[in-house]
C-alpha positions, -999 to 999 in steps of 0.1 A, spaced: 752 602 -282 733 572 -275 713 568 -242 717 537 -223 687 517 -212 687 496 -180 663 467 -182 656 449 -150 640 415 -153 625 399 -121 624 361 -125 605 345 -97 606 308 -89 583 296 -61 589 264 -41 560 250 -22 556 221 3 532 199 16 501 214 -2 469 195 -9 457 191 -45 421 203 -44 411 197 -81 427 185 -113 417 195 -147 427 178 -180 414 179 -215 419 156 -246 443 184 -259 481 176 -258 497 187 -226 467 205 -211 469 196 -173 461 220 -146 463 217 -107 444 238 -80 470 235 -53 462 247 -17 467 285 -11 483 287 -46 454 283 -68 452 270 -105 484 263 -121 492 248 -155 518 219 -156 548 229 -175 552 221 -212 578 194 -207 576 162 -228 544 146 -233 552 118 -208 564 145 -183 531 162 -184 513 128 -181 535 117 -152 525 151 -134 489 144 -140 492 110 -126 509 126 -94 483 153 -91 455 126 -93 471 103 -69 475 129 -45 440 141 -48 425 106 -47 446 94 -17 443 127 3 482 131 1 501 164 -1 526 174 -29 556 196 -30 572 212 -59 582 244 -80 564 271 -98 587 283 -126 592 320 -138 565 312 -165 541 305 -137 538 268 -145 543 237 -122 577 226 -133 588 201 -105 563 179 -86 569 154 -57 543 132 -41 
């Protein structure tokens, strides 16, 4: 007789709205962009296409430089997957 095992996965997706970008970190390495988002902390930008990561870096830096807020989504991998200015 085989025992049945129940596996429960918790997938968390967090949406956020109107948050300041406190800091942005990038490096010369491919797709390495991080944003320090108000009340959320440091989150890495999702590993989309190279252009997608670059576009999110531009959004984060534009928001920081112009004192604007961003909205978006942190995915189940704890990465920024969607970002709006």
